[in-house]
C-alpha positions as CSV (number, residue, x, y, z in Angstrom):
1,M,40.5,-18.7,31.5
2,V,39.8,-16.6,34.6
3,K,40.6,-18.9,37.6
4,K,44.3,-18.7,37.6
5,K,45.5,-18.9,41.2
6,D,48.8,-18.1,42.7
7,K,50.4,-19.7,45.8
8,K,48.1,-17.9,48.3
9,G,44.9,-19.1,46.5
10,M,43.9,-15.6,45.4
11,H,42.8,-14.9,41.8
12,S,45.4,-13.6,39.5
13,T,45.5,-9.9,38.7
14,N,43.9,-8.4,35.7
15,A,42.2,-11.6,34.7
16,T,40.2,-10.9,31.6
17,V,36.6,-12.3,31.8
18,A,35.3,-11.0,28.4
19,E,36.6,-9.0,25.5
20,N,34.9,-7.3,22.6
21,R,37.4,-7.9,19.8
22,R,34.9,-6.9,17.2
23,A,34.9,-3.3,18.6
24,R,38.5,-2.8,17.5
25,F,37.7,-3.8,14.0
26,D,34.4,-1.8,13.5
27,Y,35.4,1.3,15.4
28,A,38.4,3.6,15.8
29,L,38.9,3.6,19.6
30,E,40.3,6.8,21.1
31,D,40.0,7.7,24.9
32,K,39.8,4.7,27.2
33,F,38.3,4.7,30.7
34,E,38.2,2.2,33.5
35,A,34.7,2.0,35.1
36,G,33.4,0.0,38.0
37,I,30.2,-2.0,37.6
38,E,27.3,-2.2,40.1
39,L,26.7,-5.9,40.4
40,T,24.8,-8.4,42.6
41,G,26.5,-11.3,44.4
42,T,25.4,-14.0,41.9
43,E,26.7,-11.8,39.0
44,V,30.1,-11.6,40.6
45,K,30.2,-15.4,41.2
46,S,29.2,-16.0,37.6
47,L,31.9,-13.6,36.3
48,R,34.5,-15.5,38.4
49,L,33.5,-18.6,36.4
50,G,33.9,-16.6,33.2
51,Q,30.3,-16.8,32.1
52,C,29.9,-13.5,30.4
53,S,29.6,-11.9,27.0
54,I,29.9,-8.2,26.1
55,N,29.9,-8.7,22.3
56,E,26.3,-7.5,21.9
57,S,26.4,-4.9,24.6
58,Y,26.5,-1.1,24.4
59,V,27.0,1.7,26.8
60,G,24.6,4.6,27.0
61,P,23.2,7.4,29.2
62,K,20.2,7.2,31.4
63,G,19.5,10.5,33.0
64,D,22.9,11.8,34.3
65,E,24.3,8.3,34.7
66,I,25.9,5.8,32.3
67,Y,24.7,2.3,32.0
68,L,25.9,-0.9,30.4
69,Y,23.0,-2.5,28.4
70,N,22.6,-6.0,27.0
71,A,25.7,-7.5,28.6
72,N,24.9,-11.2,29.1
73,I,26.1,-12.5,32.5
74,A,24.8,-16.0,32.8
75,E,22.8,-17.1,35.9
76,Y,24.8,-18.6,38.7
77,T,23.6,-22.3,38.8
78,Q,24.4,-22.9,42.5
79,A,22.1,-20.1,43.7
80,G,18.5,-20.6,44.6
81,G,15.7,-19.4,42.3
82,H,14.8,-16.4,44.4
83,L,18.5,-15.2,44.5
84,Q,19.0,-15.2,40.7
85,H,19.7,-12.1,38.7
86,T,18.3,-11.2,35.3
87,P,21.1,-12.0,32.7
88,T,20.8,-8.9,30.5
89,R,19.6,-6.3,33.0
90,P,21.0,-2.7,32.7
91,R,24.0,-2.2,35.0
92,R,25.1,1.1,36.3
93,L,28.8,2.1,35.6
94,L,30.7,3.7,38.4
95,L,32.7,6.7,37.0
96,K,33.8,10.0,38.4
97,R,31.5,13.0,37.6
98,R,34.1,14.6,35.3
99,E,34.5,11.4,33.3
100,I,30.7,11.1,33.0
101,N,30.4,14.7,31.7
102,K,33.2,14.2,29.2
103,L,31.6,11.0,27.9
104,L,28.1,12.5,27.7
105,G,29.5,15.6,26.0
106,S,31.4,13.7,23.4
107,V,28.4,11.5,22.6
108,T,25.9,14.3,22.2
109,R,28.1,17.0,20.5
110,E,30.8,15.2,18.5
111,G,29.0,12.0,17.4
112,Y,31.1,9.5,19.3
113,T,29.9,6.1,20.6
114,I,30.9,4.5,23.9
115,M,32.0,1.0,23.4
116,A,32.6,-1.7,26.1
117,T,36.0,-3.3,25.1
118,R,37.0,-5.5,28.0
119,L,35.6,-6.9,31.3
120,Y,38.2,-8.0,33.9
121,F,39.1,-8.2,37.6
122,N,41.7,-5.7,38.8
123,D,44.5,-6.2,41.4
124,K,42.0,-5.8,44.3
125,G,39.6,-8.4,42.8
126,L,37.0,-5.8,41.8
127,A,35.2,-6.2,38.5
128,K,36.1,-3.4,36.1
129,L,34.9,-2.6,32.6
130,E,37.2,-0.9,30.1
131,I,35.1,1.5,27.9
132,A,36.4,3.7,25.0
133,L,35.1,6.6,23.0
134,A,34.8,5.4,19.5
135,K,34.0,6.6,16.0
136,G,32.7,4.2,13.4
137,K,35.1,3.1,10.7
138,K,34.2,3.3,7.0
139,Q,34.5,0.3,4.8
140,H,37.9,1.4,3.3
141,D,39.2,1.9,6.9
142,K,38.3,-1.7,7.6
143,R,40.1,-2.9,4.5
144,D,43.2,-1.0,5.6
145,S,43.0,-2.7,9.0
146,I,42.8,-6.1,7.3
147,K,45.8,-5.3,5.1
148,E,47.9,-4.1,8.1
149,R,47.0,-7.2,10.1
150,D,47.9,-9.6,7.3
151,W,51.2,-7.7,6.6
152,N,52.1,-8.0,10.3
153,R,51.3,-11.7,10.3
154,D,53.5,-12.2,7.1
155,K,56.3,-10.2,8.6
156,Q,56.3,-12.3,11.8
157,R,56.3,-15.5,9.7
158,V,59.3,-14.3,7.6
159,M,61.3,-13.3,10.7
160,K,60.5,-16.6,12.4
161,N,61.7,-18.5,9.3
162,K,64.8,-16.3,9.0
163,N,65.8,-17.0,12.7
164,A,65.2,-20.7,12.4
């Protein structure tokens, strides 16, 4: 899972903590952005243990900022009661002003949705959230995705048997 260590004892780079695989199926993902997250100390410790889910989360505006809502980061069990965080509190995303304006403009004018696709630690050990501008897929688009996935799986199986 997350706690892969190298020789120096540091955490491995780009260790994925949580992934929203359902977003790739339900939405056509277009532009991707890397956003920092404003977290408390117990939230970071809980993320390092891999106790997070972004499947039910969504990203939305609040004033002129962008927040991550409904992401569930479990409480850190070793912390005392008064140091705990609320597991599903809104968390502010740290983006450049130009990126925020582009996201807000796309959501309001063009009917896009902002999806959280992946939560990970970068090379410097900072928690980052990959977000994407997305448009909802129609039912026939989802069927096409299933057909393509099955075809790729069958193609890999045939190539594996051919080489063996």
